[in-house]
Every structure is written in structure tokens, then in C-alpha cells.
C-alpha positions as CSV (number, residue, x, y, z in Angstrom):
1,X,-9.4,11.2,16.4
2,X,-8.9,7.6,16.8
3,X,-6.0,6.4,19.3
4,X,-2.5,4.7,17.3
5,X,-2.7,1.4,16.4
6,X,0.2,-0.9,15.8
7,X,0.2,-2.6,12.0
8,X,-0.4,-5.8,14.0
9,X,-3.2,-4.7,15.5
10,X,-4.6,-3.1,12.2
11,X,-4.6,-6.4,10.6
12,X,-6.3,-8.5,13.8
13,X,-9.0,-6.4,13.8
14,X,-11.7,-8.8,13.2
15,X,-14.6,-8.0,10.7
16,X,-18.0,-7.4,10.9
17,X,-19.5,-8.4,7.4
18,X,-21.8,-6.2,6.0
19,X,-22.2,-4.7,2.2
20,X,-19.4,-4.0,0.2
21,X,-19.9,-1.0,-2.0
22,X,-16.8,0.9,-4.2
23,X,-16.7,4.4,-4.2
24,X,-17.8,5.8,-7.5
25,X,-14.8,6.6,-9.8
26,X,-12.0,4.4,-7.7
27,X,-10.0,2.4,-9.8
28,X,-11.4,-0.9,-7.8
29,X,-15.2,0.3,-8.9
30,X,-14.4,0.3,-12.4
31,X,-13.9,-3.5,-12.7
32,X,-16.5,-4.5,-9.7
33,X,-19.0,-3.3,-12.0
34,X,-22.2,-2.3,-9.6
35,X,-22.0,-2.2,-5.9
36,X,-21.4,-5.7,-4.7
37,X,-24.4,-7.3,-2.8
38,X,-22.6,-9.9,-1.1
39,X,-20.4,-9.4,2.1
40,X,-16.7,-9.8,1.5
41,X,-15.1,-12.5,3.5
42,X,-13.3,-12.3,6.1
43,X,-9.9,-12.7,5.0
44,X,-10.6,-10.1,1.9
45,X,-10.9,-7.4,4.7
46,X,-7.8,-8.4,6.2
47,X,-5.9,-8.3,3.1
48,X,-7.9,-4.6,2.7
49,X,-7.0,-3.5,6.1
50,X,-3.2,-4.9,5.2
51,X,-2.9,-2.9,1.9
52,X,-4.6,0.3,3.9
53,X,-2.0,0.3,6.0
54,X,0.9,0.1,3.7
55,X,-0.6,3.1,1.7
56,X,-0.6,4.6,4.8
57,X,3.0,4.1,5.2
58,X,3.8,4.9,1.7
59,X,2.1,8.1,2.0
60,X,4.1,9.3,5.3
61,X,7.4,8.3,3.8
62,X,7.1,10.1,0.5
63,X,5.8,13.2,2.7
64,X,8.7,13.0,4.5
65,X,11.3,12.2,1.8
66,X,10.0,15.3,0.0
67,X,10.2,17.4,3.2
68,X,13.5,16.4,3.9
69,X,14.4,18.1,0.6
70,X,17.8,16.2,0.3
71,X,16.9,14.9,-3.0
72,X,17.9,16.6,-6.5
73,X,14.8,18.0,-8.7
74,X,14.6,15.1,-10.8
75,X,14.3,12.4,-8.0
76,X,12.4,14.7,-6.1
77,X,9.8,15.3,-9.1
78,X,9.4,11.0,-8.7
79,X,8.5,11.0,-5.2
80,X,6.1,13.3,-5.7
81,X,4.3,11.4,-8.5
82,X,4.9,8.1,-6.3
83,X,3.2,10.3,-3.3
84,X,-0.1,10.8,-5.6
85,X,-0.3,7.4,-6.8
86,X,-0.2,6.0,-3.4
87,X,-3.4,8.7,-2.4
88,X,-5.1,7.3,-5.7
89,X,-4.3,3.4,-4.1
90,X,-5.4,4.4,-0.6
91,X,-8.6,5.7,-1.8
92,X,-9.2,2.6,-3.6
93,X,-8.7,0.2,-1.1
94,X,-9.9,2.1,1.6
95,X,-13.1,2.2,-0.6
96,X,-13.4,-1.9,-0.1
97,X,-13.8,-1.1,3.9
98,X,-15.9,1.7,3.9
99,X,-18.0,-0.4,1.3
100,X,-18.2,-3.1,3.9
101,X,-19.6,-0.6,6.6
102,X,-16.1,-0.3,8.6
103,X,-14.1,2.6,8.9
104,X,-10.8,2.2,7.2
105,X,-7.8,3.7,9.1
106,X,-6.2,7.0,8.4
107,X,-3.0,8.7,8.7
108,X,-3.5,9.4,12.7
109,X,-4.3,6.2,13.3
110,X,-0.6,4.5,13.1
111,X,2.7,5.8,14.2
112,X,5.2,5.3,12.0
113,X,9.3,5.0,12.3
114,X,12.0,4.4,10.2
115,X,15.5,3.4,10.6
116,X,18.1,6.5,11.7
117,X,19.3,7.7,8.7
118,X,16.3,7.2,6.5
119,X,16.1,11.1,5.2
120,X,19.3,11.9,5.5
121,X,20.4,11.8,2.0
122,X,19.3,10.9,-1.6
123,X,20.9,7.3,-1.3
124,X,19.3,6.9,1.8
125,X,16.0,8.0,0.7
126,X,16.1,6.2,-2.3
127,X,17.5,2.7,-0.6
128,X,14.2,2.9,1.5
129,X,12.0,3.7,-1.4
130,X,12.9,0.6,-3.4
131,X,12.5,-1.7,-0.4
132,X,9.3,-0.3,0.6
133,X,8.0,-0.5,-2.9
134,X,9.3,-4.1,-3.6
135,X,7.4,-5.0,-0.2
136,X,4.3,-3.2,-1.3
137,X,4.1,-5.2,-4.8
138,X,4.7,-8.5,-3.0
139,X,1.8,-7.6,-0.8
140,X,-0.6,-6.8,-3.5
141,X,0.6,-9.8,-5.4
142,X,-0.5,-11.8,-2.1
143,X,-3.7,-10.0,-2.1
144,X,-4.8,-11.0,-5.7
145,X,-3.3,-14.7,-4.8
146,X,-5.4,-14.6,-1.7
147,X,-8.4,-12.7,-2.0
148,X,-11.7,-14.6,-2.8
149,X,-13.6,-11.7,-4.3
150,X,-12.7,-11.7,-8.2
151,X,-14.2,-8.7,-8.7
152,X,-11.7,-6.6,-6.9
153,X,-8.6,-8.5,-8.3
154,X,-8.4,-6.5,-11.6
155,X,-8.5,-3.2,-9.4
156,X,-5.4,-4.6,-7.3
157,X,-3.5,-5.8,-10.3
158,X,-3.5,-2.4,-11.4
159,X,-1.8,-1.0,-8.4
160,X,0.7,-4.0,-8.3
161,X,1.5,-2.7,-11.9
162,X,1.7,0.5,-10.6
163,X,4.1,-0.3,-7.6
164,X,6.6,-2.5,-9.9
165,X,7.1,0.9,-11.9
166,X,7.9,2.6,-8.5
167,X,10.2,-0.3,-7.7
168,X,11.8,-0.5,-10.9
169,X,12.2,3.4,-10.8
170,X,14.0,3.4,-7.6
171,X,16.4,0.5,-8.3
172,X,17.5,1.9,-11.4
173,X,18.0,5.0,-9.0
174,X,20.5,3.2,-7.2
175,X,22.5,1.6,-10.3
176,X,20.8,-1.6,-10.4
177,X,19.0,-3.6,-13.0
178,X,15.2,-2.3,-13.9
179,X,14.1,-5.8,-13.9
180,X,15.3,-9.3,-13.5
181,X,12.4,-11.6,-12.2
182,X,10.0,-13.4,-14.7
183,X,7.9,-13.7,-11.4
184,X,8.4,-11.2,-8.9
185,X,7.2,-12.8,-5.4
186,X,4.3,-12.6,-3.3
187,X,4.0,-12.1,0.0
188,X,1.4,-13.7,2.1
189,X,-0.7,-11.8,4.5
190,X,1.7,-12.7,7.7
191,X,5.1,-12.0,5.7
192,X,3.7,-8.8,4.5
193,X,2.1,-7.9,8.0
194,X,5.5,-8.7,9.6
195,X,7.5,-7.0,7.2
196,X,5.2,-3.7,7.4
197,X,5.3,-3.7,10.9
198,X,8.7,-3.0,11.0
199,X,7.9,0.7,10.5
200,X,5.4,1.2,13.1
201,X,6.1,2.6,16.6
């Protein structure tokens, strides 16, 4: 098992290049066509590492939220659905890194921490889920705008659409408006990293 690393360390690890292959059957591979023959730019790998870390955080959060058993059945059902979505997203973005000949982070590589009381009630879980999903949406939108490899962008856009659905559901569950912004903000890679780094030990 690799030693734990922080989100900042995960993002700052230098890319070694390599040939980018996407795992058959993943969301991203459906739009990238055959395996890419060119090495991915260093910046694209940095975005992929960021998104892998974000998906690991989301999966960890949903696992703990479900285990807390403080939510009503309807919300619990959506927490489980969101967890399943994030697991599929992780497999897709991790494939970018493994396809480049590198090893993507796994759950044991990062120690996540949460504000006190995050899992104490249905309201606190829903509030954190809304905040997390809004951040993840911004991270994916930023990656779509910042990545140079066009073949990856369709898959990332699909994931961003899913994260937007998550955000809208949890916003509604808190009594807010399902949608309001015509253009949800994209987070540059440093802002997304800083936002996610707040939940690493």
C-alpha cells in the first residue's frame, strides 16, 4: 500500500509521459476511439490526477454518509446512486492516468477529513453533498476548458452533466432552487485543487 499523500502532493507529482490508452468500456473510451498514440500533455495528466482525487473524495464521502444511517430512505437511495456514479467516474478518469503508463491514486493513498458534524444529520449530509458536487462540477468544467486533448472532452462533459444533476438534487433537497445560473462557473485547476485540499488530512 502506498503511503498517504495530500491532494496538493497528488496534483504536483510530475508526469512521466507515456502512451495514452483508455480502458475499453469506460465512458471516456467510447469517445476517444482507438487508443491514442501520442503522449498526453503534462497539464492534461495534472487535470486527470485532480479529477481522480475528487472522485475518491466523493466516493469516501458517500460511503460514510450511507454508513451514518441518519438519512431517510429516499435520500439514502440517492446517496447510493451518487456513490455508484462516482465509482464509474473514477474508473473512467483513472484510465487516463493508467493509459499514460502511470498508476492512478486509490482510496488508500489519501486520508480525507470532514468538518465536525458532517455526518450527524440528514441536513448536514445534504449540505456537504451540495457543496461537494458544486465543487466537482466546477472542477470538471475547468478540466474541459483547460485540457488540450480534445478526445477526452466529451467523456468529461458527460461526467460534468452527471455532477450537475447531483448538485441540483441536493440543492432541491435543502429547499433551494433546482437551477438558476445559465453558466455554472468553471474552476481553474489551482482553485479546484485548493477547494478539494480542504478535506485532506
